[in-house]
Each structure stands twice: as C-alpha cells, then as structure tokens.
Backbone as CSV, one residue per row, in Angstrom:
resi,resn,N_x,N_y,N_z,CA_x,CA_y,CA_z,C_x,C_y,C_z
1,MET,81.848,212.169,0.122,81.058,211.919,-0.947,81.470,212.978,-2.093
2,THR,81.672,212.562,-3.292,81.948,213.472,-4.116,80.798,213.610,-5.198
3,GLY,80.946,214.638,-6.124,79.752,214.818,-7.120,79.078,216.094,-6.927
4,SER,78.423,216.522,-7.888,77.727,217.848,-7.913,76.391,217.508,-7.214
5,ARG,75.719,218.594,-7.059,74.372,218.482,-6.507,73.409,217.604,-7.292
6,PRO,72.611,216.608,-6.679,71.948,215.613,-7.320,70.779,216.268,-7.921
7,GLY,70.219,215.734,-8.979,68.935,216.309,-9.664,67.716,216.172,-8.797
8,LEU,66.898,216.996,-9.088,65.492,216.940,-8.169,64.681,215.497,-8.506
9,GLY,65.134,214.882,-9.693,64.547,213.661,-10.039,64.459,212.772,-8.725
10,VAL,65.578,212.615,-8.062,65.787,211.696,-6.949,64.590,212.016,-5.857
11,VAL,64.129,213.300,-5.778,63.213,213.614,-4.695,61.697,212.871,-5.090
12,GLY,61.397,212.937,-6.548,60.244,212.407,-6.942,60.397,210.930,-6.988
13,ARG,61.631,210.268,-7.002,61.579,208.864,-6.978,61.421,208.501,-5.395
14,ARG,62.019,209.229,-4.486,61.873,209.010,-3.176,60.426,209.054,-2.783
15,LEU,59.643,209.972,-3.342,58.221,210.128,-2.671,57.521,208.906,-3.455
16,ALA,57.808,208.441,-4.560,57.063,207.232,-4.995,57.444,205.962,-4.412
17,GLN,58.730,205.934,-3.787,59.201,204.700,-2.833,58.434,204.891,-1.612
18,PHE,58.236,206.009,-1.156,57.528,206.332,0.270,56.134,205.922,0.167
19,LEU,55.468,206.265,-0.786,54.069,205.812,-1.124,53.966,204.395,-1.180
20,LEU,54.858,203.819,-2.008,54.755,202.257,-2.152,55.018,201.513,-0.908
21,ASP,56.004,202.001,-0.028,56.233,201.169,1.143,55.010,201.476,2.116
22,GLU,54.451,202.722,1.976,53.308,202.843,2.867,51.970,201.966,2.553
23,MET,51.991,201.684,1.452,50.762,200.892,0.594,51.013,199.553,1.164
24,LEU,52.221,199.017,1.181,52.612,197.690,1.515,52.154,197.448,2.888
25,VAL,52.188,198.444,3.902,51.780,198.160,5.129,50.237,198.412,5.331
26,PHE,49.783,199.559,4.713,48.412,200.060,4.986,47.398,199.134,4.395
27,VAL,47.465,198.672,3.159,46.449,198.017,2.467,46.204,196.615,3.252
28,PRO,47.336,195.755,3.599,46.950,194.549,4.259,46.198,194.826,5.615
29,MET,46.672,195.902,6.354,45.978,196.167,7.632,44.533,196.621,7.409
30,LEU,44.332,197.501,6.325,42.992,197.788,6.020,42.113,196.503,5.620
31,LEU,42.686,195.698,4.985,41.946,194.363,4.512,41.698,193.517,5.764
32,LEU,42.535,193.449,6.675,42.493,192.578,7.951,41.426,193.315,8.877
33,ALA,41.219,194.538,8.774,40.301,195.350,9.620,38.972,195.087,8.990
34,ILE,38.868,195.100,7.838,37.542,194.901,7.228,37.002,193.433,7.455
35,ALA,38.089,192.642,7.427,37.665,191.209,7.445,37.257,190.760,9.000
36,VAL,37.973,191.549,9.874,37.569,191.289,11.360,36.271,191.855,11.550
37,VAL,35.863,193.039,11.114,34.596,193.791,11.378,33.606,192.922,10.826
38,TRP,33.795,192.222,9.523,32.960,191.567,8.820,32.413,190.280,9.522
39,LEU,33.551,189.632,10.033,33.331,188.274,10.608,33.030,188.279,12.096
40,PHE,33.334,189.247,12.842,33.322,189.178,14.329,32.421,190.349,14.904
41,HIS,31.854,191.185,14.183,31.024,192.308,14.650,29.938,191.865,15.589
42,PRO,29.775,192.484,16.646,28.668,192.048,17.616,27.353,192.924,17.119
43,ASP,26.404,192.369,17.551,25.092,193.121,17.409,24.866,193.988,18.406
44,GLY,24.185,195.136,18.403,23.655,195.929,19.396,24.506,196.954,19.844
45,ALA,24.508,197.305,21.240,25.291,198.324,21.710,26.874,198.068,21.710
46,GLY,27.344,196.981,21.781,28.648,196.621,21.785,29.365,196.859,20.491
47,LEU,28.633,197.199,19.412,29.278,197.453,18.164,30.354,198.692,18.179
48,LEU,29.946,199.801,18.790,30.796,201.056,18.594,32.109,200.639,19.506
49,THR,31.990,199.931,20.621,33.123,199.541,21.493,34.029,198.660,20.714
50,PHE,33.415,197.786,19.921,34.292,196.607,18.942,34.944,197.354,17.957
51,LEU,34.294,198.413,17.388,34.925,199.130,16.265,36.278,200.035,16.840
52,LYS,35.926,200.574,18.076,37.062,201.314,18.528,38.280,200.297,18.889
53,ILE,38.024,199.076,19.385,39.118,198.285,19.604,39.728,197.853,18.361
54,VAL,39.095,197.543,17.329,39.781,197.257,15.945,40.477,198.366,15.512
55,PHE,39.923,199.598,15.629,40.810,200.866,15.049,42.051,200.907,15.734
56,TYR,42.089,200.872,17.123,43.312,201.084,17.788,44.230,199.751,17.599
57,ALA,43.653,198.659,17.481,44.470,197.596,17.252,45.239,197.643,15.838
58,MET,44.445,198.117,14.849,45.106,198.299,13.537,46.100,199.522,13.499
59,LEU,45.874,200.458,14.338,46.773,201.550,14.440,48.191,201.071,14.904
60,ALA,48.103,200.196,16.003,49.161,199.580,16.629,49.869,198.626,15.507
61,LEU,49.174,197.847,14.733,49.818,197.010,13.904,50.382,197.787,12.712
62,ASP,49.792,198.865,12.223,50.266,199.665,11.354,51.421,200.421,11.737
63,PHE,51.595,200.915,12.987,52.828,201.427,13.590,53.852,200.382,13.458
64,ALA,53.838,199.186,14.079,54.579,198.125,14.094,55.224,197.860,12.598
65,GLY,54.321,197.621,11.647,54.535,197.425,10.257,55.524,198.506,9.687
66,GLN,55.127,199.878,10.021,55.983,200.843,9.439,57.581,200.751,10.039
67,TRP,57.709,200.517,11.326,58.951,200.239,11.774,59.628,199.196,11.328
68,PHE,58.850,198.077,10.877,59.529,196.741,10.163,59.941,197.082,8.841
69,VAL,59.037,197.690,7.964,59.500,198.061,6.602,60.536,199.127,6.353
70,ASN,60.547,200.045,7.193,61.408,201.203,7.197,62.571,201.144,7.859
71,ALA,62.654,200.406,9.026,63.857,200.262,9.848,64.551,198.792,9.875
72,TRP,63.780,197.896,10.147,64.348,196.413,10.282,64.607,195.749,8.991
73,TRP,63.701,196.058,7.953,63.797,195.387,6.671,65.218,196.018,5.968
74,PRO,65.203,197.321,5.771,66.532,197.700,5.138,67.714,197.439,5.854
75,TYR,67.717,197.484,7.149,68.982,197.069,7.992,69.338,195.596,7.621
76,ARG,68.525,194.816,7.388,68.717,193.390,7.061,68.829,193.110,5.627
77,HIS,68.447,194.009,4.839,68.629,193.822,3.262,69.340,194.910,2.503
78,GLY,70.579,195.227,2.954,71.320,195.936,2.082,70.907,197.461,1.987
79,GLY,70.073,197.981,2.975,69.823,199.300,3.071,68.585,199.826,2.143
80,GLN,67.806,198.526,1.810,66.646,198.698,0.879,65.544,198.237,1.390
81,THR,64.394,199.272,1.369,63.151,198.808,1.720,62.671,197.936,0.497
82,PRO,61.419,197.348,0.459,60.978,196.501,-0.681,60.858,197.522,-1.966
83,ALA,60.151,198.793,-1.700,59.974,199.614,-2.750,61.280,200.406,-3.123
84,MET,62.308,200.531,-2.244,63.613,200.950,-2.548,64.342,200.020,-3.626
85,ARG,64.156,198.693,-3.391,64.679,197.773,-4.305,63.880,197.690,-5.598
86,TRP,62.623,198.034,-5.597,62.012,198.062,-6.958,62.400,199.402,-7.825
87,LEU,62.593,200.458,-7.081,63.000,201.564,-7.590,64.517,201.952,-7.614
88,ARG,65.340,200.922,-7.288,66.817,201.006,-7.315,67.300,202.212,-6.515
89,LEU,66.807,202.149,-5.244,67.261,203.218,-4.409,67.957,202.447,-3.094
90,ARG,68.967,203.020,-2.418,69.468,202.506,-1.372,69.769,203.557,-0.400
91,VAL,69.815,203.304,1.021,70.258,204.038,2.046,71.694,203.565,2.520
92,VAL,72.628,204.728,2.475,73.884,204.504,2.965,74.314,205.709,3.791
93,THR,75.388,205.378,4.666,75.997,206.442,5.485,76.640,207.395,4.586
94,LEU,77.162,208.564,5.070,77.744,209.565,4.400,79.107,209.136,3.713
95,ASP,79.817,208.043,4.593,80.990,207.613,4.069,80.799,206.522,3.065
96,GLY,79.537,205.923,2.751,79.264,205.067,1.798,79.104,203.607,2.499
97,THR,79.010,203.446,3.766,79.064,202.144,4.312,77.500,201.929,4.659
98,HIS,77.215,200.626,5.202,75.840,200.314,5.567,75.466,200.956,6.901
99,PRO,74.225,201.480,7.061,73.915,202.092,8.121,73.686,201.092,9.285
100,SER,73.967,201.510,10.654,73.380,200.806,11.732,72.076,200.635,11.829
101,LEU,71.650,199.769,12.745,70.002,199.620,13.153,69.477,200.851,13.546
102,GLY,70.590,201.495,14.470,70.132,202.616,15.105,70.013,203.891,14.271
103,ALA,70.739,203.824,12.995,70.422,205.000,11.983,69.172,204.666,11.412
104,PHE,68.802,203.687,11.184,67.326,203.345,10.522,66.448,203.777,11.518
105,LEU,66.494,203.437,12.668,65.710,203.673,13.761,65.310,205.229,13.776
106,VAL,66.480,206.097,13.834,66.507,207.458,13.856,65.692,207.829,12.802
107,ARG,66.085,207.597,11.413,65.334,207.979,10.302,63.757,207.802,10.341
108,GLU,63.367,206.638,10.951,61.871,206.370,11.009,61.385,207.232,12.105
109,LEU,61.992,207.480,13.269,61.442,208.246,14.361,61.269,209.710,13.763
110,LEU,62.163,210.074,13.042,62.047,211.528,12.593,61.060,211.616,11.387
111,MET,60.411,210.650,10.919,59.363,210.853,9.930,58.422,211.709,10.563
112,VAL,58.327,211.675,11.901,57.308,212.621,12.570,57.626,214.068,12.170
113,VAL,58.694,214.451,11.963,59.126,215.577,11.596,59.130,215.850,10.068
114,ASP,59.640,214.921,9.369,59.479,215.012,7.954,58.075,214.959,7.556
115,GLY,57.244,214.133,8.032,55.806,214.026,7.583,54.808,215.156,8.048
116,PHE,55.467,216.225,8.639,54.603,217.317,8.957,53.944,218.093,7.854
117,ALA,52.724,218.380,8.104,51.984,219.276,6.899,51.974,218.088,5.678
118,TRP,51.505,217.004,5.913,51.198,216.017,4.712,52.653,215.686,3.902
119,GLY,53.923,215.664,4.729,55.126,215.501,4.131,55.743,216.678,3.458
120,LEU,55.113,217.851,3.513,55.702,219.022,2.849,56.968,219.518,3.649
121,ALA,57.073,219.239,4.875,58.273,219.546,5.595,59.497,218.716,5.048
122,GLY,59.283,217.547,4.881,60.452,216.481,4.279,60.868,217.006,2.997
123,ILE,59.724,217.189,2.060,59.957,217.486,0.723,60.741,218.748,0.538
124,THR,60.533,219.734,1.430,61.102,221.048,1.286,62.706,220.919,1.801
125,VAL,62.852,220.038,2.705,64.347,220.090,3.351,65.172,219.195,2.280
126,MET,64.343,218.220,1.495,65.135,217.462,0.454,65.363,218.422,-0.671
127,VAL,64.607,219.240,-1.236,64.614,220.160,-2.268,65.873,221.159,-2.048
128,VAL,65.899,221.731,-0.810,66.956,222.704,-0.447,68.258,222.007,-0.102
129,ASN,68.374,220.873,0.378,69.607,220.120,0.883,70.532,219.665,-0.427
130,PRO,71.683,219.997,-0.328,72.637,219.704,-1.538,72.645,217.997,-1.778
131,ARG,72.454,217.379,-0.744,72.599,215.763,-0.854,71.161,215.171,-1.030
132,ARG,70.071,216.068,-1.244,68.680,215.590,-1.122,68.266,214.804,0.106
133,GLN,68.788,215.137,1.178,68.364,214.520,2.396,67.270,214.925,3.129
134,ARG,66.372,214.288,3.559,65.301,214.720,4.556,66.008,214.915,5.941
135,PHE,65.115,215.326,6.875,65.591,215.783,8.140,66.219,214.620,8.944
136,GLY,65.383,213.401,8.727,65.734,212.069,9.414,67.252,211.710,8.751
137,ASP,67.467,211.848,7.479,68.787,211.537,6.988,70.003,212.504,7.524
138,ILE,69.519,213.661,7.657,70.640,214.671,8.303,71.039,214.329,9.575
139,VAL,70.081,213.982,10.574,70.355,213.486,11.924,71.086,212.303,12.007
140,ALA,70.721,211.368,11.093,71.152,209.754,11.104,72.583,209.719,10.404
141,ARG,72.761,210.991,9.639,74.042,210.964,8.775,74.015,209.991,7.668
142,THR,72.786,209.780,7.098,72.552,208.896,5.969,72.285,209.548,4.701
143,VAL,72.386,209.001,3.491,71.796,209.594,2.398,71.183,208.573,1.483
144,VAL,70.106,208.915,0.794,69.601,207.761,-0.195,70.261,207.901,-1.519
145,VAL,70.710,207.048,-2.146,71.376,207.010,-3.332,70.816,206.100,-4.394
146,ARG,70.941,206.168,-5.596,70.372,205.246,-6.661,71.332,204.271,-6.933
147,VAL,70.828,202.891,-6.939,71.856,201.839,-7.414,71.871,201.880,-8.941
148,PRO,73.091,201.731,-9.457,73.072,201.674,-10.880,72.469,200.371,-11.574
149,GLN,72.088,200.393,-12.698,71.412,199.123,-13.152,72.404,198.157,-13.501
150,ARG,73.740,198.581,-13.722,74.804,197.690,-14.099,75.262,196.885,-12.678
151,ARG,74.498,197.191,-11.647,75.026,196.663,-10.312,74.889,195.268,-10.437
152,ASN,73.665,194.556,-10.969,73.591,193.106,-10.839,74.619,192.410,-11.620
153,SER,75.208,193.183,-12.626,76.287,192.482,-13.432,77.470,192.190,-12.590
154,LEU,77.815,193.494,-11.685,78.938,193.481,-10.907,78.919,192.299,-10.024
155,VAL,77.729,191.872,-9.364,77.761,190.709,-8.437,78.298,189.542,-8.998
156,GLY,77.942,189.181,-10.172,78.190,188.139,-10.938,79.901,187.983,-11.170
157,LEU,80.460,189.259,-11.425,81.785,189.301,-11.612,82.677,189.683,-10.529
158,GLY,82.081,189.323,-9.111,83.098,189.521,-8.145,82.830,190.934,-7.435
159,GLY,81.805,191.688,-7.902,81.306,192.982,-7.257,80.684,192.719,-5.972
160,SER,80.422,193.620,-5.153,79.748,193.464,-3.999,78.232,193.722,-4.014
161,ALA,77.453,192.957,-3.594,76.026,193.221,-3.756,75.561,194.360,-2.819
162,HIS,76.455,194.678,-1.929,76.262,195.835,-1.123,77.006,197.231,-1.273
163,GLN,77.636,197.303,-2.512,78.492,198.305,-3.191,77.496,199.685,-3.076
164,ALA,77.785,200.780,-2.432,77.177,202.072,-2.549,77.333,202.737,-3.919
165,ALA,76.231,203.334,-3.988,76.316,204.511,-5.339,76.179,205.770,-4.833
166,PHE,76.919,206.796,-5.490,77.036,208.240,-5.026,76.553,209.035,-6.382
167,PRO,76.174,210.235,-6.016,75.988,211.237,-7.167,77.285,211.279,-7.941
168,GLY,77.013,211.174,-9.093,78.058,211.281,-10.168,78.468,212.693,-10.754
169,PRO,79.403,212.885,-11.386,79.534,214.256,-11.940,78.612,214.994,-12.823
170,ASP,77.803,214.093,-13.262,76.424,214.572,-14.040,75.387,215.143,-13.388
171,GLY,75.537,215.056,-11.979,74.460,215.629,-11.200,73.294,214.708,-10.985
172,ASP,73.444,213.535,-11.471,72.329,212.554,-11.159,72.956,211.415,-10.273
173,LEU,72.019,210.702,-9.795,72.441,209.564,-8.807,72.628,208.321,-9.654
174,GLY,73.602,207.683,-9.586,73.927,206.506,-10.254,75.367,206.071,-10.485
175,ALA,76.308,207.002,-10.065,77.728,206.585,-10.360,78.073,205.684,-9.079
176,VAL,78.859,204.624,-9.391,79.419,203.663,-8.309,80.417,204.219,-7.651
177,ALA,80.527,204.140,-6.411,81.726,204.532,-5.586,82.725,203.617,-5.753
178,GLY,83.979,204.056,-5.758,85.130,203.028,-5.809,86.112,203.678,-6.916
179,PRO,87.117,202.979,-7.102,88.220,203.248,-8.075,87.775,203.141,-9.486
180,GLN,88.069,204.104,-10.312,87.739,204.323,-11.705,88.710,203.821,-12.511
181,LEU,88.361,203.389,-13.689,89.545,202.839,-14.679,90.107,204.183,-15.242
182,ALA,91.485,203.994,-15.421,92.293,205.113,-16.006,92.384,204.818,-17.380
183,LEU,92.004,205.817,-18.251,91.947,205.742,-19.759,93.180,206.572,-20.236
184,GLY,93.790,205.855,-21.074,94.984,206.647,-21.707,94.606,207.674,-22.833
185,ARG,95.564,208.344,-23.279,95.288,209.419,-24.430,94.612,208.651,-25.603
186,ALA,95.087,207.484,-25.817,94.673,206.890,-26.991,93.231,206.437,-26.945
187,ASP,92.812,206.026,-25.628,91.372,205.608,-25.388,90.497,206.690,-25.590
188,VAL,90.785,208.003,-25.320,89.894,208.956,-25.411,89.990,209.906,-26.648
189,GLY,90.947,209.429,-27.330,91.186,210.293,-28.550,91.958,211.602,-28.519
190,LEU,92.949,211.614,-27.573,93.515,212.907,-27.496,94.737,213.104,-28.198
191,ASP,95.110,211.824,-29.034,96.237,211.900,-29.879,96.091,212.541,-31.200
192,ARG,95.053,213.205,-31.471,94.518,213.853,-32.741,94.669,213.050,-34.011
193,GLY,94.301,211.900,-33.872,94.186,211.078,-35.054,95.422,210.298,-35.282
194,HIS,96.470,210.511,-34.517,97.701,209.770,-34.628,97.770,208.407,-34.120
195,ARG,96.614,207.761,-33.812,96.495,206.637,-33.244,96.907,205.360,-34.203
196,HIS,97.724,204.422,-33.833,98.235,203.349,-34.517,97.349,202.159,-34.295
197,HIS,96.881,201.485,-35.310,96.295,200.275,-35.165,97.220,198.920,-35.387
198,GLU,97.029,198.081,-34.423,97.768,196.966,-34.527,96.929,195.817,-35.141
C-alpha cells in the first residue's frame, strides 16, 4: 500500500461508523426486551427471575447480532457493514483484496481488546498507527479505507464494485488503487505556454 500517513479524520469517521452499527443492533434488542417484559411479565415472586431470563437472552441476541453485523455482513457485502456503506468506508486486506471470513471474525473477536476502557485502547492504537489500524486490524492484516465518491460511476463504466481504496498522496483516504492515467507535458502545462491548439 502506498501513500502517506492517513489523516486523523478517518479515526472520527470510524468512531461514528462503530456507534451507528452498535445502535443498529442494540436499539432493536432494547425494544424487543421492553415488549417482552411488557407483554409477558408474571406477577409476584417470579418477576425477578423472569427479568433475569430476559436480560441474559437479550445479551445473547445482542452478541449474535454484533457478530452478524460486524463479521458476516461485511464478508458478504464487499467489506462494508451497513454504517460503513453510509459513511463510505470499507475493510480490505493490506494488499487490497477482500478479507476472508476468518479475518472478519478475528477483527470482531479482538474488539474485546480494542473496546477496553470504553474504546480508548482501540482509539489510541488507531491514532498512533500509520495506517490508522486498531489492534484487530493489525492482527487480521486488514485496513479500513474510504471509498471514493466517484466509485458509483466506475461501476456503470465497467469498474469493479469491490475495487479497493487506499490512502492517497494527500494524506487522506480516498484514492483508488490501480493504474493511474499518464499525463503528458501538454496536459499539465509543462511546455511553458508553447502549447499548440488544433
């Protein structure tokens, strides 16, 4: 991967993406728990036991939902969680290919480490890492990159919907990996005004 150190803006974008994906799982689980307690709660001494059962069932469903959204979904959808698609982010391997399901599972498993101290561990690693990788990305050999806005037009012109994006020379994320068009001297104005118009 080429390019200079990505800007810190990608860290903020990744935090927003993480919170959105968390809400996609947590909010439905919370609403479901409230509905179950409201409709099926027993009276009397059995209420506390019922609430414990609902609590642990919701934890299990939330756990499964996190794995689905953060591992299975991006594996099946071009390296993007739902929030990554909205924020134009994508997970790719260090050589620009689509990660395996195992890589996504490793990334999700190591959220235990990255999420330590309310996520400060992962944020710190991203800030100091040249590729803005969290610990899970380093171990899985993946990187989160920004999808160029012009990507949609590439698909209609024969470009790949799964084309990777890498940090560009401007230090931000958004340059498309692959061959670049060669510009002649006349195209960039290096002929000092001796350009001939046809």
